[in-house]
DOMIFI-743804 format. One record per residue (C-alpha): residue number from 0; residue in one letter; x, y, z. Coordinates in steps of 0.05 Angstrom, whole numbers. Example, Ala and Ser with C-alpha at 12.3 -4.5 7.8 and 13.67 -1.06 7.14 Angstrom:
REM residues 2
<pt n="0" res="a" X="246" Y="-90" Z="156"/>
<pt n="1" res="s" X="273" Y="-21" Z="143"/>
REM end
This chain:
REM residues 241
<pt n="0" res="m" X="2333" Y="1737" Z="3147"/>
<pt n="1" res="s" X="2364" Y="1668" Z="3148"/>
<pt n="2" res="d" X="2407" Y="1645" Z="3090"/>
<pt n="3" res="t" X="2385" Y="1573" Z="3103"/>
<pt n="4" res="l" X="2341" Y="1549" Z="3046"/>
<pt n="5" res="l" X="2327" Y="1478" Z="3069"/>
<pt n="6" res="s" X="2328" Y="1454" Z="3141"/>
<pt n="7" res="v" X="2315" Y="1382" Z="3162"/>
<pt n="8" res="q" X="2309" Y="1377" Z="3238"/>
<pt n="9" res="s" X="2303" Y="1312" Z="3278"/>
<pt n="10" res="v" X="2267" Y="1278" Z="3221"/>
<pt n="11" res="e" X="2244" Y="1206" Z="3230"/>
<pt n="12" res="t" X="2214" Y="1168" Z="3171"/>
<pt n="13" res="y" X="2183" Y="1099" Z="3173"/>
<pt n="14" res="y" X="2163" Y="1045" Z="3124"/>
<pt n="15" res="g" X="2109" Y="1011" Z="3164"/>
<pt n="16" res="n" X="2143" Y="995" Z="3230"/>
<pt n="17" res="i" X="2213" Y="999" Z="3202"/>
<pt n="18" res="r" X="2249" Y="1064" Z="3219"/>
<pt n="19" res="a" X="2289" Y="1086" Z="3158"/>
<pt n="20" res="l" X="2311" Y="1155" Z="3184"/>
<pt n="21" res="a" X="2329" Y="1163" Z="3257"/>
<pt n="22" res="g" X="2331" Y="1237" Z="3277"/>
<pt n="23" res="v" X="2365" Y="1267" Z="3216"/>
<pt n="24" res="n" X="2390" Y="1339" Z="3218"/>
<pt n="25" res="i" X="2414" Y="1373" Z="3154"/>
<pt n="26" res="d" X="2417" Y="1445" Z="3130"/>
<pt n="27" res="v" X="2427" Y="1472" Z="3060"/>
<pt n="28" res="k" X="2443" Y="1546" Z="3053"/>
<pt n="29" res="k" X="2425" Y="1588" Z="2992"/>
<pt n="30" res="g" X="2476" Y="1582" Z="2936"/>
<pt n="31" res="e" X="2509" Y="1519" Z="2963"/>
<pt n="32" res="i" X="2522" Y="1450" Z="2935"/>
<pt n="33" res="v" X="2512" Y="1402" Z="2992"/>
<pt n="34" res="s" X="2524" Y="1327" Z="2985"/>
<pt n="35" res="l" X="2498" Y="1269" Z="3025"/>
<pt n="36" res="i" X="2541" Y="1207" Z="3018"/>
<pt n="37" res="g" X="2535" Y="1137" Z="3046"/>
<pt n="38" res="a" X="2530" Y="1064" Z="3028"/>
<pt n="39" res="n" X="2472" Y="1035" Z="2990"/>
<pt n="40" res="g" X="2413" Y="1027" Z="3038"/>
<pt n="41" res="a" X="2437" Y="1081" Z="3086"/>
<pt n="42" res="g" X="2373" Y="1121" Z="3078"/>
<pt n="43" res="k" X="2397" Y="1174" Z="3030"/>
<pt n="44" res="s" X="2341" Y="1166" Z="2979"/>
<pt n="45" res="t" X="2290" Y="1161" Z="3035"/>
<pt n="46" res="l" X="2312" Y="1229" Z="3060"/>
<pt n="47" res="m" X="2305" Y="1258" Z="2989"/>
<pt n="48" res="m" X="2235" Y="1229" Z="2983"/>
<pt n="49" res="t" X="2216" Y="1254" Z="3053"/>
<pt n="50" res="i" X="2236" Y="1325" Z="3033"/>
<pt n="51" res="c" X="2188" Y="1318" Z="2974"/>
<pt n="52" res="g" X="2132" Y="1292" Z="3020"/>
<pt n="53" res="s" X="2128" Y="1219" Z="2999"/>
<pt n="54" res="p" X="2134" Y="1188" Z="3050"/>
<pt n="55" res="q" X="2121" Y="1243" Z="3100"/>
<pt n="56" res="a" X="2163" Y="1248" Z="3163"/>
<pt n="57" res="r" X="2131" Y="1216" Z="3224"/>
<pt n="58" res="a" X="2171" Y="1262" Z="3270"/>
<pt n="59" res="g" X="2213" Y="1325" Z="3262"/>
<pt n="60" res="t" X="2206" Y="1382" Z="3213"/>
<pt n="61" res="v" X="2225" Y="1399" Z="3141"/>
<pt n="62" res="t" X="2230" Y="1474" Z="3130"/>
<pt n="63" res="f" X="2239" Y="1506" Z="3061"/>
<pt n="64" res="d" X="2253" Y="1580" Z="3052"/>
<pt n="65" res="g" X="2225" Y="1594" Z="3122"/>
<pt n="66" res="e" X="2161" Y="1553" Z="3112"/>
<pt n="67" res="d" X="2145" Y="1487" Z="3147"/>
<pt n="68" res="i" X="2130" Y="1438" Z="3090"/>
<pt n="69" res="t" X="2131" Y="1374" Z="3131"/>
<pt n="70" res="r" X="2057" Y="1359" Z="3122"/>
<pt n="71" res="l" X="2047" Y="1387" Z="3053"/>
<pt n="72" res="p" X="2029" Y="1339" Z="2996"/>
<pt n="73" res="t" X="2082" Y="1328" Z="2942"/>
<pt n="74" res="h" X="2049" Y="1371" Z="2888"/>
<pt n="75" res="l" X="2047" Y="1432" Z="2935"/>
<pt n="76" res="i" X="2119" Y="1422" Z="2954"/>
<pt n="77" res="a" X="2138" Y="1421" Z="2880"/>
<pt n="78" res="r" X="2101" Y="1488" Z="2872"/>
<pt n="79" res="r" X="2149" Y="1518" Z="2924"/>
<pt n="80" res="r" X="2201" Y="1510" Z="2868"/>
<pt n="81" res="i" X="2235" Y="1447" Z="2894"/>
<pt n="82" res="a" X="2252" Y="1403" Z="2834"/>
<pt n="83" res="q" X="2279" Y="1332" Z="2836"/>
<pt n="84" res="s" X="2318" Y="1289" Z="2788"/>
<pt n="85" res="p" X="2302" Y="1222" Z="2819"/>
<pt n="86" res="e" X="2344" Y="1159" Z="2826"/>
<pt n="87" res="g" X="2337" Y="1117" Z="2763"/>
<pt n="88" res="r" X="2323" Y="1179" Z="2721"/>
<pt n="89" res="r" X="2249" Y="1162" Z="2709"/>
<pt n="90" res="i" X="2241" Y="1201" Z="2645"/>
<pt n="91" res="f" X="2180" Y="1189" Z="2600"/>
<pt n="92" res="p" X="2208" Y="1137" Z="2552"/>
<pt n="93" res="r" X="2155" Y="1143" Z="2498"/>
<pt n="94" res="m" X="2159" Y="1219" Z="2496"/>
<pt n="95" res="t" X="2212" Y="1257" Z="2457"/>
<pt n="96" res="v" X="2267" Y="1296" Z="2491"/>
<pt n="97" res="y" X="2229" Y="1360" Z="2476"/>
<pt n="98" res="e" X="2164" Y="1332" Z="2504"/>
<pt n="99" res="n" X="2200" Y="1310" Z="2567"/>
<pt n="100" res="l" X="2225" Y="1381" Z="2577"/>
<pt n="101" res="q" X="2154" Y="1406" Z="2566"/>
<pt n="102" res="m" X="2130" Y="1361" Z="2622"/>
<pt n="103" res="g" X="2180" Y="1393" Z="2670"/>
<pt n="104" res="a" X="2159" Y="1464" Z="2656"/>
<pt n="105" res="s" X="2121" Y="1501" Z="2710"/>
<pt n="106" res="l" X="2053" Y="1528" Z="2690"/>
<pt n="107" res="d" X="2072" Y="1592" Z="2726"/>
<pt n="108" res="n" X="2131" Y="1604" Z="2680"/>
<pt n="109" res="l" X="2107" Y="1585" Z="2611"/>
<pt n="110" res="k" X="2126" Y="1653" Z="2583"/>
<pt n="111" res="y" X="2199" Y="1633" Z="2594"/>
<pt n="112" res="f" X="2190" Y="1564" Z="2562"/>
<pt n="113" res="n" X="2230" Y="1575" Z="2497"/>
<pt n="114" res="e" X="2285" Y="1612" Z="2534"/>
<pt n="115" res="d" X="2290" Y="1557" Z="2586"/>
<pt n="116" res="v" X="2293" Y="1502" Z="2534"/>
<pt n="117" res="e" X="2351" Y="1537" Z="2500"/>
<pt n="118" res="k" X="2387" Y="1542" Z="2567"/>
<pt n="119" res="i" X="2380" Y="1467" Z="2575"/>
<pt n="120" res="y" X="2406" Y="1455" Z="2504"/>
<pt n="121" res="t" X="2466" Y="1501" Z="2519"/>
<pt n="122" res="l" X="2480" Y="1463" Z="2583"/>
<pt n="123" res="f" X="2472" Y="1395" Z="2549"/>
<pt n="124" res="p" X="2484" Y="1402" Z="2473"/>
<pt n="125" res="r" X="2471" Y="1328" Z="2464"/>
<pt n="126" res="l" X="2398" Y="1339" Z="2482"/>
<pt n="127" res="k" X="2390" Y="1390" Z="2426"/>
<pt n="128" res="e" X="2417" Y="1339" Z="2377"/>
<pt n="129" res="r" X="2367" Y="1288" Z="2404"/>
<pt n="130" res="q" X="2307" Y="1334" Z="2415"/>
<pt n="131" res="a" X="2260" Y="1294" Z="2368"/>
<pt n="132" res="q" X="2284" Y="1226" Z="2394"/>
<pt n="133" res="r" X="2243" Y="1185" Z="2444"/>
<pt n="134" res="g" X="2271" Y="1186" Z="2514"/>
<pt n="135" res="g" X="2273" Y="1111" Z="2520"/>
<pt n="136" res="t" X="2322" Y="1106" Z="2461"/>
<pt n="137" res="l" X="2374" Y="1152" Z="2493"/>
<pt n="138" res="s" X="2438" Y="1126" Z="2526"/>
<pt n="139" res="g" X="2441" Y="1125" Z="2602"/>
<pt n="140" res="g" X="2482" Y="1189" Z="2604"/>
<pt n="141" res="e" X="2434" Y="1225" Z="2557"/>
<pt n="142" res="q" X="2375" Y="1202" Z="2599"/>
<pt n="143" res="q" X="2409" Y="1231" Z="2661"/>
<pt n="144" res="m" X="2420" Y="1297" Z="2625"/>
<pt n="145" res="l" X="2346" Y="1296" Z="2606"/>
<pt n="146" res="s" X="2324" Y="1281" Z="2677"/>
<pt n="147" res="i" X="2365" Y="1341" Z="2703"/>
<pt n="148" res="g" X="2341" Y="1384" Z="2646"/>
<pt n="149" res="r" X="2268" Y="1367" Z="2659"/>
<pt n="150" res="a" X="2278" Y="1386" Z="2733"/>
<pt n="151" res="l" X="2310" Y="1452" Z="2713"/>
<pt n="152" res="m" X="2250" Y="1471" Z="2670"/>
<pt n="153" res="a" X="2212" Y="1484" Z="2734"/>
<pt n="154" res="r" X="2260" Y="1542" Z="2749"/>
<pt n="155" res="p" X="2275" Y="1513" Z="2818"/>
<pt n="156" res="k" X="2302" Y="1549" Z="2878"/>
<pt n="157" res="l" X="2328" Y="1481" Z="2901"/>
<pt n="158" res="l" X="2350" Y="1424" Z="2857"/>
<pt n="159" res="l" X="2349" Y="1355" Z="2888"/>
<pt n="160" res="l" X="2393" Y="1304" Z="2853"/>
<pt n="161" res="d" X="2388" Y="1230" Z="2872"/>
<pt n="162" res="e" X="2447" Y="1188" Z="2848"/>
<pt n="163" res="p" X="2461" Y="1227" Z="2784"/>
<pt n="164" res="s" X="2523" Y="1185" Z="2768"/>
<pt n="165" res="l" X="2491" Y="1116" Z="2778"/>
<pt n="166" res="g" X="2510" Y="1067" Z="2723"/>
<pt n="167" res="l" X="2546" Y="1119" Z="2680"/>
<pt n="168" res="a" X="2615" Y="1117" Z="2648"/>
<pt n="169" res="p" X="2669" Y="1160" Z="2682"/>
<pt n="170" res="l" X="2671" Y="1210" Z="2625"/>
<pt n="171" res="i" X="2596" Y="1222" Z="2628"/>
<pt n="172" res="v" X="2599" Y="1227" Z="2704"/>
<pt n="173" res="t" X="2650" Y="1284" Z="2697"/>
<pt n="174" res="q" X="2605" Y="1319" Z="2646"/>
<pt n="175" res="i" X="2544" Y="1314" Z="2692"/>
<pt n="176" res="f" X="2581" Y="1340" Z="2753"/>
<pt n="177" res="d" X="2614" Y="1396" Z="2715"/>
<pt n="178" res="a" X="2545" Y="1418" Z="2690"/>
<pt n="179" res="i" X="2519" Y="1417" Z="2762"/>
<pt n="180" res="k" X="2578" Y="1459" Z="2784"/>
<pt n="181" res="a" X="2567" Y="1508" Z="2727"/>
<pt n="182" res="l" X="2493" Y="1516" Z="2745"/>
<pt n="183" res="n" X="2514" Y="1532" Z="2816"/>
<pt n="184" res="q" X="2569" Y="1581" Z="2799"/>
<pt n="185" res="e" X="2537" Y="1617" Z="2740"/>
<pt n="186" res="q" X="2463" Y="1618" Z="2762"/>
<pt n="187" res="g" X="2470" Y="1612" Z="2838"/>
<pt n="188" res="l" X="2428" Y="1549" Z="2838"/>
<pt n="189" res="t" X="2425" Y="1513" Z="2905"/>
<pt n="190" res="v" X="2437" Y="1438" Z="2898"/>
<pt n="191" res="f" X="2426" Y="1381" Z="2947"/>
<pt n="192" res="l" X="2458" Y="1319" Z="2921"/>
<pt n="193" res="v" X="2452" Y="1246" Z="2943"/>
<pt n="194" res="e" X="2509" Y="1206" Z="2914"/>
<pt n="195" res="q" X="2547" Y="1140" Z="2922"/>
<pt n="196" res="n" X="2606" Y="1167" Z="2881"/>
<pt n="197" res="a" X="2635" Y="1203" Z="2941"/>
<pt n="198" res="f" X="2697" Y="1229" Z="2907"/>
<pt n="199" res="a" X="2659" Y="1263" Z="2850"/>
<pt n="200" res="a" X="2608" Y="1293" Z="2898"/>
<pt n="201" res="l" X="2655" Y="1317" Z="2953"/>
<pt n="202" res="k" X="2703" Y="1348" Z="2903"/>
<pt n="203" res="r" X="2649" Y="1395" Z="2879"/>
<pt n="204" res="s" X="2611" Y="1407" Z="2944"/>
<pt n="205" res="n" X="2614" Y="1465" Z="2993"/>
<pt n="206" res="r" X="2592" Y="1420" Z="3050"/>
<pt n="207" res="a" X="2573" Y="1348" Z="3059"/>
<pt n="208" res="y" X="2542" Y="1298" Z="3106"/>
<pt n="209" res="v" X="2555" Y="1223" Z="3116"/>
<pt n="210" res="m" X="2495" Y="1178" Z="3130"/>
<pt n="211" res="v" X="2499" Y="1109" Z="3162"/>
<pt n="212" res="n" X="2437" Y="1068" Z="3178"/>
<pt n="213" res="g" X="2389" Y="1126" Z="3175"/>
<pt n="214" res="q" X="2431" Y="1173" Z="3217"/>
<pt n="215" res="v" X="2480" Y="1230" Z="3199"/>
<pt n="216" res="t" X="2546" Y="1209" Z="3230"/>
<pt n="217" res="m" X="2593" Y="1263" Z="3203"/>
<pt n="218" res="s" X="2592" Y="1331" Z="3169"/>
<pt n="219" res="g" X="2641" Y="1382" Z="3144"/>
<pt n="220" res="s" X="2665" Y="1418" Z="3082"/>
<pt n="221" res="g" X="2675" Y="1376" Z="3019"/>
<pt n="222" res="k" X="2751" Y="1384" Z="3027"/>
<pt n="223" res="e" X="2749" Y="1363" Z="3100"/>
<pt n="224" res="l" X="2711" Y="1299" Z="3086"/>
<pt n="225" res="l" X="2755" Y="1284" Z="3025"/>
<pt n="226" res="a" X="2815" Y="1286" Z="3072"/>
<pt n="227" res="n" X="2782" Y="1248" Z="3129"/>
<pt n="228" res="p" X="2814" Y="1179" Z="3139"/>
<pt n="229" res="e" X="2748" Y="1146" Z="3159"/>
<pt n="230" res="v" X="2712" Y="1173" Z="3098"/>
<pt n="231" res="r" X="2770" Y="1154" Z="3053"/>
<pt n="232" res="a" X="2771" Y="1083" Z="3079"/>
<pt n="233" res="a" X="2696" Y="1074" Z="3074"/>
<pt n="234" res="y" X="2677" Y="1111" Z="3011"/>
<pt n="235" res="l" X="2737" Y="1133" Z="2970"/>
<pt n="236" res="e" X="2772" Y="1068" Z="2953"/>
<pt n="237" res="g" X="2734" Y="1063" Z="2887"/>
<pt n="238" res="g" X="2739" Y="1104" Z="2823"/>
<pt n="239" res="r" X="2753" Y="1178" Z="2820"/>
<pt n="240" res="h" X="2718" Y="1224" Z="2771"/>
REM end
């Protein structure tokens, strides 16, 4: 049996007549943290949304845990235990922290609800302090923690994270990435991460891909790409966290 959990093969995605992804190939093995880095507008978030079925790939295949999910609607893909923390967080601002976590819980796993909430509070103690507070009144970092926590409530086999460090202070970025690493190491959670903060992502990734103009142009281990002169020149001249 293959240890590949997610396989994206020759995927092309369009917005109208504009091709956003041009034959993308990416694999994520069980238990890995895999990063996709690239400049803004490279197509990273489009790939993340294509995996979730909105938009659907016009060509190529997306396979999850041995099943072709390319043509499945988004809600059925989510039921395969793929959970996403989307770009921009998109929490429910009028709901409390606790209610946001309730919204993330899978109907199939409600018997674990209290246990899962406590796990989120252990991972992000700030959320426990804020559990009765409305999501919209949280800081950016707290909202990101809540977005990840809400995704984890679905007990995912694969966690998709889209720009988790966007707009956050360096200290909060470190906390977020350390939490992701802990989930991977302690619970074996498989993580596919789209991130502009290349240093923070590559430092904690088993493997990584570089995307330019809707195509994967480079791949390797996190350490290999961190040391690559082209990657350093293009993506690592900014802050390090």
